[in-house]
N, C-alpha and C positions, 0 to 999 in steps of 0.2 A: 504493500500500500504506500509506503514511504517513497519508493522509487518508481511509482506507477507512471510518472510523467516521462520517464526515459524510454518506455516501451511503446511502439507503434501498433502492436498486436497483442492479444492475450498470451500470457506465458503460464502454462499449466503443467505442473509436474507433481507426481504422487510417489511417496515412499512410505507405504503403510507399515506401521510398526509390527514386528513379529508378535502374534498372539502369545500370551503367557503359557498356555497349555502346550502349544506347538514348540515353543522354545525349550520348555522343560523336557518334553519327549525327545527333542533333538539331542539335547545334552545326554539324556539317558541312553539314546542310541549310540552316540559316540563313546560313552562310558563302557557299554557292553562290548563294542568292537575293540576298545583298548584293552579291556580285561582279557578277552580271548586272544588278542595279539600277544600279550605277555605270556599267556599259557602256551601258545604255539611256539614262541621263541624259547621257552624253557624246554619244550619237547624237542626242538631242533638242536639245542645245546647238548642234550643227552642222547642224540641220534635216534630218538623215538620216531620223529618225523623228518623226512628228507629236507635238507636245507638247500634251497635253489637260488638264494641271493648271492651277490658277488662277495666273496671272502678271500682272505689270504691263504696261500697254500701252506702246508705244514712247515716247509723249509723257510718260510718267510715270517714265522711267528716272532722272531727276535727283532725284526725290523720295525721302524715306526709304522703304525697302521696306515695302509693306503686308503681303506674304506672306513668311513665314520659309521659305525654300526648303529648306535642309538639314534643318530640323526635320520637314518633311513627307516625308522620304525613305522612312520606313517605310510611311506611308499610301500613297504613290505607287507604290512598287515591290513591297511585300509584301502589305499589306492589300487592295489593288485586285485582286489575283489571285483572292482568295476572297470578294470583297465580295458575291457572289450568295448567300452563306450567311446574310446578315442582312437586316433590313428587308423581309422578305417580307410583302406585304399580304394579310391575311385578309378574308373578306367574310361572316362568320357569327359567331354567339356563340362565344367562346373556351372551349367546354366540353371534354368528353372527346374530341370530334372536331371538326375545323374544316374549312371550305372555304377554299381559297387561290386567289388570282388568279395565273394563269401569266404569267411574264414571261421575256423572252429579251434577250440582249445581243449586238450585232454588233461591238462595239469593245472586247472584253475587259473588261467590267464597268465601263467609264467611264459609260455610259448604259444604261438599260433601256427596253424597249417591251413593252406588254401585248399578248398574242395574242388576248384576248377569251375565252379558255377558262378555266373554273373547275375546279380539281382538287378533287374531292369527298371527304369522309370521311377526312381525314388524322388519324391518331391524334395528339392534342396532348400532347406531353411537354415543352412549353416554358413553359406558363402557370403562374402561381402560384395556380391555382384549387384550393387544397388540399382544401377541403370540398365542392367541386362546386356552389357557389351561383351561379356564372356560368351562368345558364340563361335561356331566353326564355319559360318557362312555369312555373307553380307559385305557391305562396303569396307568395313575395317579389315576383314580377313583378306579380301581381294587386294587392298592397298598394301597390307603387310607382306603378302606373297610377292607382289611386284617389286617392292623394295628389297626383299630377301634375294631375289634373282639378280638385282642390280648391284647391291652393296655387300651381300654376304650376310652371315649370321653374327659375326663379331667384329669388333674394331681392333682389338689386340694392342691398344695403346691408350695413353691418357689424353685428356683434352689439351694439355699444354705441350704435348709432343706431336705425334702424328695421328691422334685420334679425334680431332675436332672436325666433324662433318658439317656440311651445309644443313643437313637435317637437324642437327643439334641446335644450330643457330635459329632455324625456323621454329623449332619447338619452344625455345625460351622466349622468343618474341611473341608467339601465339599465346602461351600461358600467361605472360605479363599482360597482354591485351585482355584475355579472358578474366583475369583477376583484378584488372584495373590497377596494376602496380607498375612502378617505374623500372624495376629490375627483377629478374628471376634467374636462378641458376639451378640446373637439374643434375641429379646424381642417380647412378644405377641402383643403389641400395638405400632404401628409405630408412631402415632401422638405424643406420649409422649417421643420419643427418645431424641430429642434435649432438650425438657423442663427439663428432669430429669437427663439424662446421663451426661450433661455437667455442672451441678451444682458444682461438685467437682473441675472442671477445670477452670471455669470462676468466678472470684470474683471481688470485688471492686478494682479498679486500673487496670483492664483489659479493652481493647478496642475492640469492634466488628465493623467491616466495612461491612455493609450489603447492598446488591443490593436492590434498591427501589421496585422491583417487587417480592421479596421473598415471599414464602407461609406464610399463617397466623400462622402455627405451629412454623415456624422459628422465626417469629416476636415475638410471645408470649414467646417462650423459651429465646430469647435474652433479653426481658424485665424482665423476672423472674430471670435471672442469677445474676443481680446486677451489671453487667458490663456497661460501657458507650457505647452508640450506636451512630454511625454516618452513614449516608446513602449516597451511591454514585449512580449516574445515571445508569440506566439499561444498562449493557454490555458496559459501557463507561470506557475504560481503562485510559483515561486522567483524568477523575473525580476520579477514584480509586487511581491513582498515586499521585494526588494532596493531597488527604486525608492521604495517607501513609507518604508523605514528611512532611506535617504539624504535624502529630502525632509524628514523630521522632524529628523534630526540636523543637516543642513547648512543648511536653510532656503533663502531666496531667494539667487540669485547676488549676489555683491558685498556686499550689505547684511547678509546672514545673518539677516534678520528671518524669523519664522515665516510660512509661507504662510497667506493669509487663508482659503482653502478648498482641499481636495484632493479632486478628483472622479475616480473610477474609471469609465471609459467602456468598456462591453462590449455585445455583441449576444447575442441568444438563440440563433439559428441563423445561422451564417456562410454566406451564400448562394453563395459560390464554392467553399468547402471542404466543405460539408455537415456541419460539426462543431457541437456544442452546447457552450455556455459551461459551465465548471466552476463553476456558481453557488454551491453550498454552500461551496466553498473561498474564492470571491471575497467572499461575505458574511462569512465568518469573519475574513478579513484586514481587511475594511472596519471591522468592530466592534473588532478588536484595535488598529488604528491610528487610530481615530476619524475616518475619512474619509467621503465621500459616494459613493453608487453610482447611476450612470445606466445603465439597461438598455433597449436598443433591441429591442423584440419584433416587429419588422416581419415576419419569417418564422416566428416561433414561436407568435404568438398565433393560437389556433384550430387550429394544426397539431400541438401537443404537449400532453401531459397527459391524464389520464383524463376530465377535464371540458372539455378544449379551452381551458383558460385560460393556456396558454403554458408557458414553461420553469419558472416558479415552481411551477405546478401539477404539472409533470413530476417535479420533485424533492421535492414535498410540503413546500415551505417557506412561511414567513409572508410575505405580500405587503408588509407594513409594514416588512420588513427592506430593501426596495428603496426608496431615497429618491425617485428619479424614474423612472417607468416610461413609456416611449413605445412606441406601436404604430401600425399602419396598418390601414385598412379596405379597402385595395386588393387584398388577397390572399385570405385565408380567407373574407372576407365578400362578395366580389364587388362591391365598391362603390368609393368614392374617399374621400380624406382620411385623417386620423389623429387620435390623441389623446395627451395628456400626463396621467399619473395620479400621485397622491402624496397627501401630507397636505393637509387642507383649507386650512391657512394658506398653503402653497406655491401651490396652485391659485388662491386668491383674489388673491395677490400677482401671479401671472402674468396673471390676467384683467384686472388694473388697469394693469400697467406694460409688458407685452410688446407689441411692434409688431404682431404678427399678430392679437392679440385686438382691438386698437384700430382697425387699418387694413384688415385683410383681409376680403373679402366672405364672408358666411356660406355654409355648406354648402347645396347645392341640396336642396329638400324631398323629391323622389323618391329621391335618394341616401340621405338620412337615413332614410327609411322602409325602404329596402333593408337598411340596417344594423340597424335596430330589429328587423325581422322575422327576419333571419338570426340575430341574437344570441338572441332569444327561442326560436328553434328549437333552437339549441345548448344553451340552458339548460333546455329542456323546458317552457317556459312557454306554448307553443302547444298544449299538450295531447297532444303526440305524442312518440315516441321517435326521430324521424327524425334530429334533430341528434346525439344520442348515438351512433346507429348510424353516422353519417357519420364521426365522430371515430374510432370503433373500426375502420371500414373503411379509413380512411387509414393507421392504424397497421399493419393487416394487410398492406395493399398495399406499404407501405414495407419491412417485414421480408421479405416474399416476393420482391420485385423485387431487393433487395440480395443475398439469398441465392442466387437464380438466376444473377445476373451473376458472383458469386464462383465458383460451381460451374463456370461456363463458362471461367474462367481470367482474367477481366479484373481490372485493378487498380482498386479502388474506394476513394475517399477518404471520410472522415467517420464520423459516429456511426451505429450500426446502427438507431437510431430516427429518423434525420433524413430527411424526405421529399425533401430535395435530395440528388441522387445524382450526384457527379462521376465520370465514367468517363475514365480517363487515355488520351490519344492521343499526347502528346509531340511527334511530328514535325510540322513545319509543313505538309507536303503532305497529311497525314491530316486536317487541320482542315477544308479544303474538301471533300475526297473523302468523308469520313464524312457530313457534312451532305447532300451531293448524293445519295449512295447511299441514305441513309435516306429522303429525299424521293421517290426513285424507287419505294420500297416503301410509299409513303403513310404515312410516319411523320415528324412534325415535331419536330426536336430543336434545342437551342441548342448551338452549338459556340463555344468561347472560347479565345483565345490571347493572346499578349503585346500590349499592356501590362496587360491585365486580370488576367493570371496571370504567374508567373515564366516566363522565356523558354523553359525546357525542360519546362514543366508544362502544355502545352496540353491541353484536355479537352473532352468533351461533357458537358453538364449536363442530367440528367433531373429533372423536377419531378413527383412523384407526386400523384395526386388521388383523393379518395374516389369520384369519378365513373368512374374506370377500372375496368373489369371484369377478371377473371382472364384471360379470353380475349385482351383487348387487351394486357395485360402479357406474356402468352406470345408473342403475335405480335411485340411489340417485341424 
């Protein structure tokens, strides 16, 4: 209510608290599993039960342990029971439907064997194929095949040596125009963007204010940068403002000198919660306290906004208010790699001093062409309205699917416009059971538990796509 004037559209998010009975039963479930885990470890120690986890050989017993036995307790005794719910191999394009190789385990998920059978036409609710560009036919595939025959599959060099193609230049200019930014630099591996690109920018004496639910790649990059890290509560602007005030008033620990830089680190869509960042409020605080803003658009680029330009477009904000904008081509664009966007001076600096720009191999030409063709489709520069229709279809699918699940009585997390839809399961036994039962009905879903989520907030995560038809969603 206090910040209502900053929003041009309703902002509705729901995070229903775990019911007390469900929380108690969930803890009891984990307690029973832990008790049986210790019992089985005791039996393994006395050779009553066969031990199948990685251990040192007898002749290595006097060495420093290579494997941390107790730390692997959860993996060995809890995760192994439901391991069949992950790493399922598919053998088709990850579009609206996929084909999956059937596998069985005869030793309680320690090892798997393939039956040779392929399960056909599984409705794919797990891929980040938001706009449906992961397909084996159409303009993107034809353009990528043509570039493959002309340029080959790989560049075999870095951008600063012999690996800078005209296609790379075209891609960066196109993405800058799409995002309405002055400068963009693209890289083949998105996960390393924060880790390596910001090393020249963040040093000792800098402060990172990070959302508590930021992705692991951002957490790792922040730790590697050498900057001081402080955490604020998820999407909580009061918590963020308090940290900003304290940072300015008190300065660095011990010396009390002012921080060299203060960087606010947030994501567009949080992939495990389905929530959207409160960007208008974050930008207002960033301007008020003269700090910098780093926005990770991995899940929001292409998936949000009337033009598919991400969370900045969704809120109708000025892209230049975001100092550093990062995104990926691995999701909405059906390709690989990612980009960093911002002011031209920043991009020129990173192009010269960042490790990735100097040492990393350039993006593969057919991958670049896939991105170029899909971005042009979204912008309407291919002469069609297919891209705009896909953006609208994704928004309609998202609202429809969320509404139907709520009507059925499920507890759903996140924003009503987020294509990531977490459905709460809570109890550990439900994690494996839900994934298996859905697969029996030819529906592929991602189930998630501890440590990726809080221990009593296990969930199934649905990812909507523009390629999903209403009939598919009704079936799910």
